[in-house]
C-alpha positions in Angstrom: -33.3 170.0 -115.2 -31.2 172.6 -117.5 -31.8 172.5 -120.9 -28.9 174.0 -123.3 -28.1 174.3 -127.0 -24.6 174.7 -128.5 -25.7 178.2 -129.7 -23.7 180.1 -132.6 -20.5 179.6 -131.4 -19.8 175.8 -131.9 -16.5 173.9 -131.3 -15.0 171.9 -134.5 -14.8 168.5 -134.4 -11.5 166.6 -134.3 -11.7 163.3 -136.0 -15.1 163.0 -133.9 -13.9 164.7 -130.6 -15.5 167.7 -129.7 -16.1 169.7 -126.3 -18.1 172.9 -126.4 -16.7 176.0 -124.9 -19.9 177.9 -124.9 -23.4 176.7 -124.2 -27.0 178.7 -124.9 -29.2 178.0 -121.7 -32.8 177.3 -123.1 -34.6 178.2 -120.0 -34.3 178.2 -116.3 -31.1 180.8 -115.9 -31.3 184.2 -115.0 -29.9 186.4 -117.4 -26.4 187.8 -116.8 -25.4 190.9 -115.4 -25.9 193.9 -118.0 -23.6 194.0 -120.9 -21.7 197.4 -121.5 -22.2 198.0 -125.5 -18.5 198.6 -125.6 -18.0 195.0 -124.5 -20.5 193.9 -127.4 -19.1 195.8 -129.9 -15.2 194.3 -129.0 -16.6 190.7 -129.1 -18.4 191.3 -132.3 -14.9 192.7 -133.6 -13.1 189.8 -132.3 -15.2 187.1 -133.5 -14.7 188.6 -137.0 -11.0 189.1 -136.5 -10.9 185.3 -135.3 -13.4 184.0 -138.0 -15.3 182.1 -135.8 -19.0 181.1 -135.2 -21.4 179.2 -137.1 -21.1 175.8 -138.6 -17.2 174.7 -137.7 -14.7 172.9 -139.8 -16.3 173.4 -143.4 -14.3 174.3 -146.2 -13.1 178.0 -146.5 -11.8 178.8 -149.9 -10.7 182.3 -150.3 -12.3 184.2 -153.1 -9.6 184.2 -155.1 -10.2 180.4 -154.9 -13.6 180.7 -156.1 -12.6 182.8 -158.7 -15.2 185.5 -157.7 -14.7 189.1 -156.3 -14.2 190.0 -152.7 -17.1 191.7 -150.7 -18.9 192.6 -154.1 -21.7 190.3 -155.1 -25.3 190.1 -153.3 -25.3 186.6 -151.9 -28.7 184.6 -151.2 -28.6 181.6 -149.0 -30.5 178.6 -149.8 -32.1 177.2 -146.6 -32.4 173.4 -148.1 -35.5 173.2 -146.6 -39.0 172.8 -148.0 -41.0 175.0 -145.5 -38.7 178.0 -146.3 -38.2 177.5 -150.2 -41.0 180.0 -150.9 -39.2 182.9 -148.8 -35.6 181.8 -150.0 -37.2 182.2 -153.9 -38.4 185.6 -152.8 -35.0 186.5 -151.6 -33.3 185.5 -155.1 -35.8 187.5 -156.9 -35.3 190.8 -154.9 -31.5 190.3 -155.4 -32.1 189.9 -158.9 -34.0 193.2 -159.0 -31.5 195.1 -156.8 -28.4 193.7 -158.0 -27.3 196.9 -160.1 -24.6 194.8 -162.1 -23.4 193.1 -159.2 -22.8 189.5 -159.4 -25.3 187.6 -157.7 -24.4 184.3 -155.8 -26.6 181.7 -154.6 -25.1 179.2 -152.1 -26.4 176.6 -149.4 -26.7 178.1 -145.9 -24.2 176.6 -143.7 -26.3 175.6 -141.1 -28.4 173.4 -143.6 -28.2 169.7 -142.6 -25.4 167.9 -144.8 -26.9 166.3 -147.5 -30.2 168.3 -147.6 -31.2 168.9 -151.1 -31.3 172.6 -152.6 -34.6 174.1 -152.6 -34.1 176.8 -155.4 -32.8 176.1 -159.1 -30.2 179.0 -159.8 -31.5 181.2 -162.9 -29.3 182.1 -165.9 -26.7 184.5 -164.5 -26.6 183.3 -161.2 -23.3 181.8 -159.8 -24.4 178.8 -157.9 -21.8 177.4 -154.9 -22.9 173.8 -154.4 -20.6 172.7 -151.7 -21.2 173.5 -148.3 -19.0 176.0 -147.3 -17.5 178.0 -144.1 -20.0 181.0 -143.3 -16.8 183.3 -143.4 -15.9 182.2 -147.0 -19.4 183.2 -147.8 -19.3 186.8 -146.0 -15.9 187.4 -148.0 -18.1 187.0 -151.0 -20.8 189.3 -149.8 -21.7 192.9 -149.8 -25.1 192.1 -149.0 -27.1 189.2 -147.8 -30.2 188.3 -148.6 -32.4 185.2 -147.4 -29.9 184.8 -144.2 -30.8 182.3 -141.2 -30.6 184.1 -137.4 -27.2 182.7 -137.3 -25.9 184.1 -140.4 -27.6 187.3 -139.7 -25.7 187.6 -136.3 -22.3 186.8 -138.0 -23.1 189.3 -140.8 -23.4 192.1 -138.3 -20.0 191.6 -136.7 -18.3 190.9 -140.6 -20.3 194.8 -141.6 -22.1 192.8 -144.2 -25.7 194.1 -145.3 -28.4 192.0 -144.4 -31.6 192.8 -146.8 -30.1 196.3 -147.7 -29.6 197.1 -144.1 -26.3 197.3 -142.2 -27.3 196.0 -139.1 -25.8 197.3 -135.9 -24.2 194.3 -134.1 -24.4 195.9 -130.5 -28.1 194.8 -129.8 -27.6 191.3 -131.1 -24.1 190.7 -129.3 -25.4 192.1 -126.2 -28.2 189.8 -125.9 -25.9 186.7 -126.8 -23.4 187.4 -124.3 -26.0 187.8 -121.6 -27.3 184.4 -122.2 -24.0 182.4 -122.8 -22.3 180.4 -120.5 -18.6 179.3 -121.1 -16.3 177.0 -119.4 -12.4 175.6 -120.2 -13.2 172.2 -122.4 -9.9 170.8 -120.7 -10.0 171.6 -117.0 -13.7 172.1 -116.2 -13.7 175.4 -114.8 -15.7 178.8 -116.0 -14.0 181.0 -118.6 -14.8 184.5 -119.7 -16.3 184.6 -123.0 -13.2 186.5 -124.6 -11.1 183.5 -123.5 -13.5 181.0 -125.1 -13.4 182.9 -128.1 -9.5 182.6 -128.1 -9.9 179.0 -127.8 -12.1 178.9 -130.8 -10.1 180.8 -133.1 -7.2 178.6 -132.0 -9.1 175.5 -132.9 -9.9 177.0 -136.3 -6.4 177.9 -137.0 -5.3 174.1 -136.1 -8.3 172.8 -138.5 -7.1 174.9 -141.3 -3.3 173.4 -140.3 -4.5 170.1 -140.1 -6.7 169.7 -143.3 -3.4 170.1 -145.4 -1.7 167.1 -144.3 -2.6 164.0 -146.4 -0.7 161.4 -145.1 2.0 161.0 -142.4 5.3 158.8 -142.8 7.9 157.4 -140.6 5.8 157.3 -137.3 6.5 154.5 -134.9 3.2 152.4 -134.0 3.6 153.6 -130.5 3.0 157.5 -131.7 0.7 156.8 -134.4 -2.7 157.6 -132.2 -1.1 160.7 -130.6 0.0 161.7 -134.0 -3.1 161.3 -135.4 -4.9 163.7 -132.9 -2.1 165.9 -133.6 -3.4 166.1 -137.3 -7.2 165.6 -136.6 -9.7 167.7 -138.5 -13.5 167.8 -138.8 -13.1 165.6 -141.8 -11.1 162.7 -139.6 -7.2 162.3 -139.7 -4.1 161.5 -141.9 -3.4 157.9 -143.1 -0.1 156.4 -142.4 2.3 155.4 -145.0 5.3 153.1 -144.8 7.1 153.4 -148.3 8.6 156.9 -148.7 8.1 156.9 -152.8 4.6 155.7 -152.7 3.8 158.5 -149.8 5.1 161.4 -151.9 3.2 160.3 -155.0 0.1 159.9 -152.9 0.4 163.4 -151.3 0.9 164.7 -154.8 -2.2 163.5 -156.2 -4.3 164.5 -153.1 -2.6 168.3 -153.2 -1.8 167.7 -149.6 1.4 168.0 -147.5 3.5 164.9 -146.4 4.5 164.9 -142.5 7.4 162.9 -141.8 9.0 162.3 -138.5 12.2 164.5 -138.4 14.7 161.9 -138.4 13.1 159.9 -141.6 13.4 163.2 -143.4 16.5 162.2 -145.6 17.9 164.5 -148.0 16.2 162.0 -150.9 12.8 162.5 -149.4 13.2 166.5 -149.5 14.5 166.6 -153.1 11.7 164.1 -154.0 9.1 166.4 -152.3 10.5 169.3 -154.0 10.8 167.8 -157.4 7.1 166.6 -156.9 5.9 170.0 -155.8 4.7 168.1 -152.2 5.1 170.4 -149.0 7.2 168.3 -146.4 6.3 168.9 -142.9 8.9 167.6 -140.2 7.6 166.3 -137.0 9.6 166.0 -133.6 8.9 166.0 -130.0 8.3 169.3 -128.3 10.1 171.1 -125.5 7.5 170.1 -122.4 7.0 166.7 -123.8 5.3 164.3 -121.1 6.0 162.6 -117.9 8.3 160.3 -118.6 10.8 159.3 -121.4 9.8 158.9 -125.1 12.8 156.1 -125.3 10.0 154.4 -122.9 7.7 154.6 -125.8 5.5 157.1 -124.0 3.6 159.5 -126.5 4.2 162.7 -125.8 1.9 165.9 -125.7 4.0 168.6 -127.4 5.3 168.8 -130.9 7.4 170.8 -133.4 6.0 170.5 -136.8 8.1 172.7 -139.0 7.6 173.5 -142.9 11.1 174.7 -143.3 13.9 172.5 -141.6 13.9 171.3 -137.9 15.1 173.4 -135.1 17.8 171.1 -134.3 19.4 171.5 -137.5 21.4 174.9 -138.0 22.3 174.5 -141.8 19.0 175.5 -142.8 16.7 177.8 -141.2 13.9 176.3 -139.5 10.3 177.5 -138.6 11.4 178.1 -135.1 14.4 180.2 -135.9 12.1 182.3 -138.6 9.9 183.3 -135.9 12.5 183.8 -133.6 14.2 186.3 -136.1 11.0 188.1 -137.6 8.1 187.7 -135.2 6.2 190.5 -133.2 6.2 190.2 -129.5 3.0 192.2 -128.2 2.9 193.4 -124.6 -0.3 190.6 -123.9 2.0 187.8 -125.4 5.0 188.8 -123.3 2.9 188.8 -120.6 1.7 185.4 -121.0 4.9 184.2 -121.9 6.2 185.6 -118.5 3.4 183.9 -116.7 4.4 180.4 -118.4 7.9 180.4 -117.7 7.0 181.3 -113.6 4.6 178.5 -113.8 7.4 176.2 -115.1 9.8 177.1 -112.8 7.5 177.1 -109.8 6.6 173.4 -110.8 9.8 171.9 -111.7 8.8 171.5 -115.1 11.4 170.0 -117.7 11.0 168.0 -121.0 10.6 164.6 -119.2 9.4 165.7 -115.5 11.4 162.7 -114.1 11.1 162.0 -110.2 14.3 161.6 -108.2 16.0 163.2 -105.0 18.0 166.5 -105.3 21.9 165.5 -104.8 24.2 167.6 -102.8 27.4 169.2 -104.9 30.3 168.5 -102.8 32.4 171.3 -104.6 34.8 173.3 -102.3 34.5 176.8 -101.6 36.1 179.1 -104.3 35.9 176.7 -107.2 33.4 177.4 -110.0 30.6 174.8 -110.1 29.9 173.6 -113.9 27.1 171.6 -115.1 27.9 169.6 -118.2 24.4 167.5 -119.0 25.4 164.5 -121.3 23.5 163.8 -124.8 22.4 160.9 -126.8 25.7 160.4 -128.9 24.5 160.1 -133.0 21.4 161.6 -131.8 20.5 164.2 -135.0 20.8 167.3 -132.7 24.6 166.7 -132.1 25.6 165.2 -135.1 23.9 168.3 -136.7 24.3 170.9 -134.3 27.5 169.8 -132.3 30.0 171.2 -134.8 33.8 169.8 -134.1 32.5 168.1 -131.0 30.1 165.2 -131.0 30.1 162.8 -128.1 29.9 163.6 -124.4 34.0 162.8 -123.8 34.9 165.7 -126.2 32.4 168.1 -124.5 33.9 167.4 -121.2 37.5 167.5 -122.6 36.7 171.0 -124.2 35.1 172.4 -120.8 38.2 171.0 -118.5 40.6 172.6 -120.8 38.7 176.1 -120.8 38.1 175.8 -117.1 40.9 174.0 -115.5 40.2 175.1 -111.9 36.2 174.3 -112.0 34.4 172.1 -110.4 32.9 169.9 -113.2 29.5 168.1 -112.7 28.3 165.5 -115.2 24.7 164.3 -115.4 24.0 161.6 -117.9 21.4 161.9 -120.4 17.9 160.1 -118.8 17.9 158.0 -121.9 21.3 156.5 -121.2 20.6 156.0 -117.5 17.5 154.3 -118.1 19.4 152.2 -120.6 17.8 152.7 -123.6 20.7 154.8 -125.7 24.4 154.6 -126.5 26.8 157.1 -125.1 27.7 155.8 -121.7 31.5 156.8 -120.6 34.1 154.7 -118.8 34.3 155.4 -115.5 38.1 155.9 -115.6 37.7 158.5 -118.3 35.1 160.2 -116.5 37.3 160.3 -113.2 40.0 162.1 -115.0 37.6 165.0 -116.3 34.3 165.2 -113.9 34.6 166.2 -110.0 31.1 164.4 -109.7 28.9 162.4 -111.7 25.1 163.0 -110.8 22.7 160.2 -111.7 19.2 159.6 -110.8 18.1 163.1 -110.2 16.2 165.7 -111.5 17.8 168.0 -113.7 16.0 171.1 -111.8 17.4 170.2 -108.5 20.9 171.1 -109.9 20.2 174.6 -111.0 20.3 176.1 -107.9 23.5 174.7 -107.0 25.8 175.7 -110.1 27.4 178.9 -111.4 26.9 178.0 -115.0 25.9 175.2 -117.5 27.8 174.0 -120.5 26.2 172.3 -123.1 26.5 171.0 -126.7 22.8 171.3 -128.2 20.9 170.0 -124.9 17.4 171.4 -124.1 18.8 171.5 -120.5 20.3 174.6 -121.8 16.9 176.4 -122.6 15.7 174.9 -119.1 18.7 176.5 -117.4 18.1 180.0 -118.8 14.2 179.9 -118.1 15.6 179.6 -114.3 18.2 182.4 -114.4 21.3 180.0 -115.0 24.1 181.6 -117.3 24.5 179.1 -120.2 27.3 178.5 -122.3 26.9 176.7 -125.7 29.6 174.6 -127.5 27.3 173.7 -130.6 24.4 175.7 -132.1 21.0 174.9 -130.4 17.8 176.8 -131.0 18.2 178.9 -128.3 21.8 180.2 -129.0 22.6 183.3 -131.2 20.1 185.6 -129.5 22.2 187.3 -127.1 21.0 185.0 -124.1 23.8 182.7 -124.1 27.6 182.7 -124.2 28.2 180.8 -127.7 31.5 179.4 -128.3 30.3 178.1 -131.9 28.0 181.0 -132.9 25.4 179.9 -135.1 25.3 181.4 -138.7 22.3 183.8 -139.7 21.2 184.6 -136.3 21.9 187.8 -134.2 18.5 189.5 -133.5 19.0 190.3 -129.7 15.8 188.9 -127.9 14.8 189.1 -124.2 14.0 185.7 -122.2 10.2 186.1 -122.5 10.5 186.6 -126.3 12.3 183.6 -126.3 9.8 181.7 -124.4 6.9 183.4 -126.5 8.3 181.7 -129.8 9.2 178.4 -128.6 6.6 177.4 -126.0 3.4 179.5 -127.4 4.0 180.2 -131.1 5.6 177.4 -132.7 4.9 174.0 -130.7 1.5 172.2 -131.2 0.3 170.5 -128.2 -2.2 167.9 -127.7 -4.2 167.3 -124.5 -3.5 163.7 -123.3 -6.9 163.4 -121.9 -9.2 165.0 -124.2 -6.8 164.1 -127.4 -7.7 167.8 -128.3 -5.5 170.7 -129.7 -4.6 172.5 -126.5 -2.5 175.9 -125.2 0.8 175.0 -123.2 -0.8 176.0 -120.1 -2.9 172.8 -120.0 0.1 170.7 -120.5 1.7 172.2 -117.0 -1.9 171.2 -115.4 -1.6 167.7 -116.9 1.5 167.1 -115.6 0.2 167.2 -112.2 -1.8 164.1 -112.9 0.2 161.0 -113.4 -3.0 159.3 -114.4 -2.9 161.4 -118.0 0.4 159.6 -119.0 -0.5 155.8 -119.4 2.0 153.6 -121.2 0.3 150.9 -123.3 0.4 147.4 -122.2 2.1 146.5 -125.4 5.3 148.6 -124.6 5.9 147.3 -121.0 8.9 145.2 -122.2 10.7 148.3 -122.5 11.1 149.0 -118.8 12.7 145.7 -118.3 14.9 146.2 -121.6 16.2 149.5 -120.2 17.0 147.9 -116.8 18.4 144.9 -118.3 20.9 147.2 -120.3 22.0 149.6 -117.8 22.8 146.8 -115.6 25.0 145.2 -118.4 26.5 148.9 -119.0 27.5 149.4 -115.1 29.2 145.8 -115.4 31.2 147.0 -118.2 32.0 150.2 -115.9 30.0 152.6 -117.6 28.4 155.5 -116.6 
């Protein structure tokens, strides 16, 4: 039997959920291949850059927040263990003797068990940090470390902090560790290189920091709450759900945290109240590769847009996504990842909802341009805020027909309309005067190879068409318009930076959204969601929402009886 320990590169917990990415065999495995010194140095540098390793999920205040100087103190660690008390007192005594005017700080060793009593009483003049803090918060304070455990000494070597008067060479320590560690993908259970495991730990660390600031969630439907709780989970738990806006803002202000609200519930009054009381407001909306099925069917999504500026479908104010698109740097490694993600999306036929169906045949006569006009949910916020003068599907069809009188227009109703969940169906007679063909119960991806262009108001289908090299004409102001990739009939304000397609993909699908793995309910990269879309078992409807299927069927049947499409 092989026995493993979690080792110094531990994964954080998210509301009690935790999966390791690195394990340290205690015995029974032969060492891995020799580790080059350059790789060991690079790994140490990566660990310090990502600020990972040691006890995860602990508070990480900055030196400024602690009102202490950065990298100037002698830091003494209390092991909070009686057997090590004498050596810890000796470390403190030597620190006081060698301080030479530098501050001396006494802190709990992050590896000490929670609640373990301190073993050293801080003498006068020594600054005592009673709270259990992140290793990296402590290393930010230290010019020199004394009384360090093996784990803290390892991290100090990566951070370039002296230990007991000597600056340790990181290479020997990290060479030994790299040779022993075994790494695995926590989502798909396959081997990983150490460097990818470190990246995942870094991503989880960022998620912990982002999630800790969220105090309350507001306006979340009951069927979304478990997934939203996982979205904002951290080592300390998850935010509570509130029902009353005024009380929620007051509670968030008292807690000094942020308020997360479903975007459609972010009223101007709520925004004004948050601004008045100094509360950060985060809007939450479904992401762009959402699920295997409709949200209107009460199926929780796996990708979310979390925005502290506005919301991506409202061009009236700069959203976090628009800010990214306007200002972000896109290094070659990120663009290569974006290109690979785009190719995987196209090869797998991935869209927002990933619905199944048969590919229709477009009956356009030769010589007529084939233009696809996808329908949207009328009254939807993206139409209302981003549609401008055009506010419904009929008006969009009329505008496209007027601009292209000789084109072969293909109209595809929105999947929510086809399923009977939302309003916006058109009368068959009105459609017959504008559209040459109406396509229903077909996946959107099956139409892209058969068309010459897609005309849309603000639909995500325009973004999905861009990924597949289809010419896109926008009549509203969606997030992907205004960057030189689309033909815009109503150009958005502020934008104008010229972006490549993979830069748009990098910002929209990698840097901006947050994903929750529907299987482990842990934060995950977008590539994992593509894998999960291949597994129907990962997308389970709650038995408490099964009535939505019958409700949609009934509404659809009634609409068809009334001659609506």
